[in-house]
C-alpha positions as CSV (number, residue, x, y, z in Angstrom):
1,M,120.3,25.6,62.9
2,R,123.8,26.4,64.7
3,R,124.0,28.9,61.9
4,V,120.3,30.3,62.7
5,S,120.7,30.5,66.6
6,V,124.0,32.7,65.9
7,V,122.4,34.9,63.7
8,I,119.1,35.6,66.4
9,A,121.7,36.0,68.8
10,S,123.4,38.9,67.4
11,L,120.6,40.2,65.9
12,L,119.6,40.1,69.8
13,S,122.9,41.7,70.8
14,V,122.9,44.5,68.6
15,A,119.1,45.7,69.3
16,L,120.0,45.2,73.0
17,A,123.0,47.6,72.4
18,T,121.1,50.1,70.5
19,A,118.3,49.6,73.5
20,G,120.6,50.2,76.3
21,P,121.3,53.6,75.9
22,A,117.5,54.4,75.4
23,L,116.5,52.6,78.4
24,A,119.0,54.6,80.7
25,Q,117.9,58.1,78.9
26,S,114.4,57.2,79.9
27,K,115.3,56.6,83.8
28,E,117.4,59.6,83.9
29,P,116.2,62.4,86.0
30,V,114.5,65.3,85.0
31,K,116.1,68.7,86.0
32,I,114.3,71.2,87.3
33,G,115.7,74.7,88.0
34,L,115.9,77.6,90.6
35,S,117.6,80.8,89.5
36,A,117.1,83.3,92.8
37,A,118.8,85.3,95.5
38,V,120.4,82.5,97.9
39,S,122.4,85.0,99.6
40,G,122.6,88.6,100.2
41,G,119.8,90.9,101.8
42,S,117.3,88.4,100.4
43,A,118.4,84.9,101.0
44,A,115.6,84.2,102.7
45,S,113.2,84.3,99.9
46,G,115.5,82.2,97.7
47,E,115.9,79.6,101.1
48,A,111.8,79.7,101.0
49,I,111.5,79.0,97.2
50,K,114.0,76.1,97.4
51,R,112.0,74.5,100.7
52,G,108.9,74.4,98.6
53,L,110.1,73.2,95.7
54,Q,112.2,70.6,97.4
55,I,109.2,69.0,99.5
56,A,106.8,69.1,96.1
57,I,109.8,67.0,94.2
58,D,110.3,64.9,97.3
59,E,106.3,64.1,97.5
60,I,106.4,63.5,93.7
61,N,109.6,61.4,93.5
62,A,108.1,58.9,96.7
63,K,105.4,58.4,94.4
64,G,107.0,57.2,91.0
65,G,108.4,60.6,89.8
66,V,106.9,61.8,86.7
67,L,107.1,60.0,82.9
68,G,107.5,56.5,83.9
69,G,109.8,56.8,86.7
70,R,111.7,59.6,85.9
71,K,112.8,61.3,89.2
72,L,112.4,65.3,89.6
73,E,116.0,66.7,90.7
74,L,116.5,70.0,91.5
75,V,119.7,72.4,90.3
76,V,119.7,75.8,92.2
77,R,121.5,78.7,91.6
78,D,122.4,82.0,93.2
79,D,121.8,84.7,90.8
80,E,122.2,87.3,94.0
81,G,119.2,89.7,92.6
82,N,121.8,90.9,89.8
83,P,120.1,90.8,86.6
84,Q,123.3,90.3,84.6
85,K,124.1,87.5,86.6
86,G,120.6,86.4,86.0
87,V,121.2,86.1,82.6
88,T,123.7,84.1,82.9
89,I,122.5,81.6,84.9
90,A,119.4,81.1,82.7
91,R,121.5,80.4,79.6
92,E,123.6,77.8,82.2
93,L,120.4,76.1,83.5
94,V,119.0,75.2,80.4
95,E,122.1,75.1,77.9
96,R,124.7,73.2,80.5
97,E,122.2,71.6,82.9
98,K,119.8,70.7,80.4
99,V,117.2,71.4,82.8
100,V,112.9,71.1,81.8
101,A,112.2,74.5,83.1
102,V,113.5,77.1,85.8
103,F,111.4,78.3,89.0
104,G,112.5,82.2,89.5
105,G,113.2,84.2,92.8
106,L,112.1,87.8,94.5
107,H,113.6,90.5,91.9
108,T,111.5,91.4,89.4
109,T,114.6,93.2,87.7
110,V,115.9,90.0,87.5
111,A,112.9,87.9,86.0
112,L,112.6,90.6,83.2
113,A,116.1,90.2,82.0
114,Q,115.3,86.7,81.9
115,V,112.5,86.6,79.5
116,P,114.1,87.0,76.2
117,V,116.3,84.5,77.1
118,W,113.3,81.9,77.9
119,H,111.8,82.6,74.6
120,E,114.9,82.0,72.5
121,L,115.7,79.0,74.1
122,K,111.7,77.8,74.6
123,T,112.3,76.9,78.1
124,P,109.1,77.5,80.7
125,Y,109.8,79.6,83.4
126,M,108.2,79.4,86.4
127,G,107.6,83.1,88.5
128,A,107.7,81.9,92.4
129,W,107.9,85.6,93.9
130,A,108.6,88.4,91.4
131,A,105.7,90.4,90.7
132,G,106.3,92.5,88.1
133,T,103.0,93.4,86.0
134,N,105.7,92.5,82.4
135,I,107.0,89.4,83.6
136,T,103.9,87.5,82.1
137,R,102.3,90.1,80.2
138,N,105.4,90.6,77.8
139,G,103.8,90.8,74.5
140,Q,105.5,87.3,73.3
141,S,103.6,84.8,71.6
142,P,103.8,81.9,72.0
143,N,104.6,82.7,75.7
144,Y,107.1,80.7,77.5
145,V,106.3,82.6,81.4
146,F,103.8,81.2,83.6
147,R,103.5,82.5,87.4
148,V,102.1,80.8,90.8
149,S,102.7,84.6,92.6
150,A,101.3,87.8,92.6
151,N,101.1,90.1,89.9
152,D,101.5,94.1,90.6
153,D,98.3,94.6,88.6
154,Y,96.4,92.9,91.5
155,V,98.3,93.8,94.3
156,D,97.8,97.3,93.5
157,R,94.2,97.2,93.0
158,F,93.9,94.5,96.4
159,L,96.1,97.4,97.8
160,S,94.4,100.5,96.9
161,R,91.2,98.6,97.8
162,Y,92.5,97.6,101.3
163,A,93.5,101.1,102.0
164,V,90.2,102.9,101.1
165,E,87.5,100.8,101.9
166,T,89.7,99.0,105.6
167,M,92.0,102.0,106.5
168,K,89.0,104.5,105.3
169,K,92.3,106.7,103.8
170,S,92.2,109.0,101.2
171,K,95.6,110.4,100.5
172,P,98.3,108.0,99.8
173,G,101.9,108.7,99.6
174,L,103.8,106.2,97.6
175,L,107.2,105.5,98.2
176,L,108.7,103.5,95.6
177,E,112.3,101.8,94.5
178,N,114.0,102.9,91.7
179,T,113.6,99.9,89.4
180,P,111.1,98.2,86.8
181,W,109.2,96.7,90.0
182,G,108.6,100.2,91.7
183,Q,107.5,101.7,87.6
184,S,105.2,98.6,87.6
185,N,103.6,99.2,91.0
186,E,103.6,103.4,90.0
187,T,101.4,102.2,87.2
188,G,98.9,99.9,88.9
189,L,98.6,101.9,92.1
190,T,97.9,105.0,89.6
191,K,95.2,103.7,87.8
192,W,93.8,101.5,90.5
193,F,93.9,104.6,93.0
194,G,92.4,106.6,89.9
195,E,89.3,104.4,89.9
196,K,88.2,105.5,93.2
197,G,88.5,108.8,92.2
198,I,91.9,109.2,94.2
199,K,95.0,110.6,93.2
200,A,98.6,110.1,95.2
201,V,99.5,113.5,96.9
202,G,103.0,112.3,96.2
203,V,105.3,110.0,94.6
204,E,108.6,109.3,96.1
205,R,111.7,107.0,94.7
206,F,114.7,105.5,96.6
207,N,117.6,103.9,94.8
208,W,119.0,100.2,96.4
209,G,121.5,100.8,99.2
210,D,120.0,104.3,99.8
211,P,121.4,104.8,103.8
212,D,118.3,107.3,104.6
213,M,114.3,108.0,103.2
214,S,114.0,111.4,105.3
215,P,114.3,113.9,102.3
216,Q,111.3,111.6,100.7
217,L,109.8,111.0,104.0
218,L,109.3,114.4,104.5
219,R,108.0,115.5,101.2
220,L,105.0,113.2,102.1
221,K,104.8,114.7,105.2
222,S,104.5,118.3,103.3
223,A,102.0,116.8,100.7
224,G,99.8,116.1,103.5
225,A,99.7,112.1,103.0
226,D,97.5,110.3,105.5
227,H,99.0,106.9,104.6
228,I,102.4,105.3,102.9
229,V,102.2,102.3,100.4
230,L,105.5,101.0,100.4
231,V,106.8,98.9,97.9
232,A,110.4,97.7,98.8
233,N,112.5,95.0,99.4
234,A,113.7,93.7,103.1
235,P,116.8,96.2,103.4
236,E,114.9,99.2,101.9
237,G,112.3,98.6,103.4
238,A,114.3,98.4,107.0
239,Q,115.5,101.7,106.1
240,V,112.1,103.3,105.8
241,L,111.0,102.4,109.1
242,R,114.1,103.7,110.5
243,S,113.4,107.4,109.1
244,K,109.9,107.5,109.8
245,A,110.8,107.0,113.3
246,K,113.6,109.4,113.1
247,L,111.2,112.0,111.8
248,G,108.6,110.7,114.5
249,W,105.8,110.7,112.0
250,D,103.2,108.0,113.0
251,T,101.1,107.6,109.7
252,A,99.9,104.5,108.6
253,M,101.9,102.6,106.2
254,I,101.0,99.1,103.9
255,S,103.5,97.5,101.8
256,H,103.8,94.9,99.1
257,W,105.2,92.2,99.7
258,G,108.9,92.9,99.2
259,I,109.4,93.3,102.8
260,S,109.2,90.1,103.4
261,G,111.8,88.2,101.8
262,G,114.8,89.3,104.1
263,R,115.6,90.3,107.3
264,F,113.0,93.1,108.0
265,A,112.3,91.9,111.3
266,E,115.6,91.7,112.5
267,L,117.2,94.6,111.1
268,T,114.1,97.1,112.7
269,G,113.4,95.7,115.4
270,D,110.2,96.9,117.5
271,L,109.8,99.1,114.6
272,S,108.4,96.4,112.3
273,E,105.4,96.0,114.4
274,G,102.2,96.6,113.0
275,V,103.5,96.9,109.5
276,T,100.6,95.4,107.3
277,F,101.7,93.7,103.9
278,L,100.1,91.2,101.6
279,Q,100.7,87.3,100.9
280,T,99.2,84.5,98.9
281,Y,99.3,82.3,101.7
282,T,99.5,81.9,105.2
283,F,100.3,79.0,107.7
284,F,98.4,80.4,110.3
285,G,95.0,78.8,110.8
286,K,92.7,76.0,109.8
287,Q,94.9,74.2,106.9
288,N,93.9,71.7,104.0
289,E,95.2,68.6,103.7
290,R,98.4,69.9,101.3
291,G,99.0,72.8,104.7
292,Q,99.3,70.1,106.9
293,Y,101.6,67.9,104.6
294,V,103.8,70.7,104.1
295,L,103.9,72.1,107.8
296,K,105.0,68.8,108.8
297,M,107.4,68.3,106.1
298,L,108.6,71.4,107.2
299,R,109.0,70.3,110.9
300,E,110.7,67.4,109.8
301,K,113.3,68.9,107.6
302,H,113.7,72.4,109.0
303,G,112.9,72.6,112.6
304,I,109.9,74.7,112.2
305,K,108.0,74.4,115.6
306,E,105.0,76.7,114.6
307,P,103.4,78.9,111.6
308,G,105.2,81.8,112.6
309,D,108.6,80.6,112.3
310,V,107.9,79.8,108.6
311,I,110.3,82.3,106.8
312,A,109.0,84.2,103.6
313,P,105.7,81.5,103.6
314,V,104.8,83.1,100.2
315,G,108.0,81.5,98.7
316,T,107.6,78.2,100.2
317,A,103.8,78.4,98.8
318,N,103.7,79.6,95.6
319,A,106.9,77.2,94.7
320,Y,105.0,74.3,96.4
321,D,102.1,74.7,94.2
322,G,103.9,75.9,91.0
323,L,106.3,72.8,91.0
324,H,103.1,70.2,91.3
325,L,101.5,72.4,88.3
326,L,105.0,72.1,86.0
327,A,104.9,68.2,87.0
328,L,101.0,67.5,85.8
329,A,102.2,69.4,82.1
330,I,105.2,67.3,82.0
331,E,103.0,64.1,82.4
332,Q,100.4,65.6,80.6
333,A,103.3,66.3,77.7
334,G,104.7,63.0,77.8
335,A,107.6,64.6,76.8
336,T,110.3,66.7,78.8
337,D,110.7,69.1,75.2
338,G,109.8,73.0,76.6
339,S,107.5,73.5,73.8
340,K,105.5,70.7,74.6
341,V,105.4,71.3,78.3
342,R,104.7,74.6,77.4
343,D,101.4,73.5,75.4
344,A,100.4,71.2,78.2
345,L,100.4,74.3,81.1
346,E,98.3,76.3,78.8
347,S,95.7,73.7,78.7
348,L,96.2,71.3,82.1
349,K,93.4,69.0,82.0
350,S,93.8,67.9,85.6
351,E,92.4,69.7,88.5
352,Y,95.0,70.3,90.9
353,K,93.9,70.5,94.7
354,G,96.7,72.6,96.0
355,L,98.0,74.3,98.9
356,I,97.2,77.4,98.1
357,K,93.6,76.8,96.0
358,S,92.2,74.5,93.8
359,Y,93.3,75.4,90.4
360,R,91.3,74.4,87.6
361,R,92.9,75.3,84.1
362,P,95.1,77.9,85.6
363,F,96.2,79.2,83.0
364,S,95.5,79.8,78.9
365,P,96.8,81.6,75.9
366,E,95.8,85.0,78.1
367,Q,96.0,84.3,81.1
368,H,99.6,83.3,82.6
369,D,98.9,84.0,86.1
370,A,97.5,81.4,88.6
371,L,97.0,83.9,91.0
372,T,94.6,87.0,91.2
373,D,93.6,89.6,93.7
374,E,91.1,87.1,94.9
375,D,93.8,84.8,95.9
376,Y,95.6,87.4,98.4
377,V,95.5,87.7,102.3
378,M,96.7,90.9,104.2
379,V,99.0,89.8,107.4
380,V,101.0,91.7,109.7
381,W,104.4,91.5,111.3
382,K,103.8,91.2,114.7
383,G,106.7,89.7,117.0
384,G,109.2,89.8,114.8
385,K,106.6,87.1,112.7
386,I,103.8,87.2,110.4
387,V,100.3,86.5,111.1
388,P,97.0,87.2,109.8
389,V,95.6,90.9,110.0
390,T,92.5,89.5,111.9
391,M,94.4,86.9,114.5
392,K,95.0,88.6,118.3
């Protein structure tokens, strides 16, 4: 009997020794990556995305995490809006940090450069800002790139409809940054204005860091533009307004949302007053349960006093909803394997009543954008804050 007891004890010791690492591993955190500009002229966008992700992560962890008790952990890397650095960061997050999925930031140029990496490493990417059409419509199958954000094709349909139907304008002048993001919007704006029988009177481009946009504006003015459609980030958008004021050209202007991702109002002062652009969400007005919760967390953690104080609000809103959808996919997959999580995102069974809207099967093999132009709102800079155009 003693000999039997010794054998059983030995077997139990071996079993526990074998199970120990597995049990420990099962409680390891599930890492989520963020590659975004968190410094420089677009730092507000990265900070907003980080806030949205962390609020969602804290909420999920407080309820027990995922996969039977594993906590979510955010790993942030600053890509500085640099595509080459973005590619390096993408590999670092997956190969060294072992993240399950990566959220992306404001710059389409970075997101497009990273697309091949996600497919090579079989890692899901969730866009939380960059709107380039080909980020999600990238021709890959299976496609590892998803987005809870705007898509330029939908944006351009939204902006052209607003210009023609609301502003009653018919002679657009396009002023676009000279990047793949600008090219993406030139394609979309030409397409959607064209469907209304309208052709842009001119298409002008500028480079990052250009100090003066007067020549481009003068050409659009001479061509007879009755409004400008601007596709720019905050630093260049500010230069456009300064140049426009210097010329004394008081023409209407509507913009893509890049101007909300940096220090636009600070750089332009009173010149920003009345500039309209689109968003996927506004914290003004009556909020649903999620909106009330996120605002509460922003007040407690970041000293936000009112909706207008929320920096780059779409970054926070998109990231918050995107993280919850990813967590649902991880649970549905029952694993952190990238391929299984990707498959789960395409076939989510649980409806998620989110901040921006209720998501019911937000993704499919054919559609990797959870939001369309039906989910966009038009906003305006007023007193240095972003408010809905309908509000006085």
